[in-house]
C-alpha positions in Angstrom: -110.4 -50.8 71.8 -109.5 -49.9 75.3 -106.2 -51.8 75.1 -105.2 -49.9 71.9 -106.1 -46.6 73.6 -104.2 -47.6 76.7 -101.2 -48.6 74.5 -101.3 -45.3 72.6 -101.5 -43.3 75.9 -98.5 -45.3 77.3 -96.5 -44.5 74.1 -97.5 -40.8 74.5 -96.4 -40.8 78.1 -93.1 -42.3 77.1 -92.6 -39.7 74.4 -93.4 -36.9 76.8 -91.0 -38.3 79.4 -88.2 -38.4 76.8 -89.0 -34.8 75.8 -89.0 -33.8 79.5 -85.6 -35.4 80.0 -84.2 -33.7 76.9 -85.5 -30.2 78.0 -84.1 -30.9 81.5 -80.7 -31.7 80.1 -80.8 -28.6 77.9 -81.7 -26.5 80.9 -78.8 -27.9 82.9 -76.4 -27.3 80.0 -77.6 -23.7 79.7 -77.2 -23.1 83.4 -73.6 -24.5 83.2 -72.8 -22.3 80.3 -74.2 -19.2 82.0 -72.3 -19.9 85.2 -69.1 -20.4 83.1 -69.7 -17.2 81.2 -70.2 -15.3 84.4 -67.1 -16.7 86.0 -65.1 -15.8 82.9 -66.5 -12.3 83.0 -65.7 -11.9 86.7 -62.1 -13.1 86.1 -61.6 -10.7 83.2 -63.0 -7.8 85.1 -60.7 -8.6 88.0 -57.7 -8.8 85.7 -58.5 -5.5 84.0 -59.2 -3.8 87.3 -55.9 -4.9 88.6 -54.2 -3.7 85.4 -56.0 -0.4 85.6 -54.9 0.2 89.2 -51.3 -0.7 88.2 -51.4 1.8 85.4 -52.9 4.4 87.7 -50.1 3.8 90.2 -47.5 4.1 87.5 -49.0 7.4 86.4 -49.0 8.7 89.9 -45.4 7.8 90.3 -44.5 9.5 87.0 -46.4 12.6 88.1 -44.5 12.7 91.4 -41.1 12.3 89.6 -42.0 15.1 87.2 -42.9 17.6 89.9 
C-alpha cells in the first residue's frame, strides 16, 4: 500500500514538474514576444518622429520661401 502511494506521488511530482517546465517556457516565450513588440514599437516611433521632423523642416522652408 505505501509503495503504491509512493509511486503515485512520484508520478504526480513528475507531472507537476512537466507542467512547471511548460509554464516556464511559455513565460519566457511571452517575455521574448513582449520585448520584440516593444522594440518594434520604439523603432516605428523613432522612424515616424524623424519623418515628422523632416516634414516640419520642409514646411518651415516653404514658409520662408513664400514670405
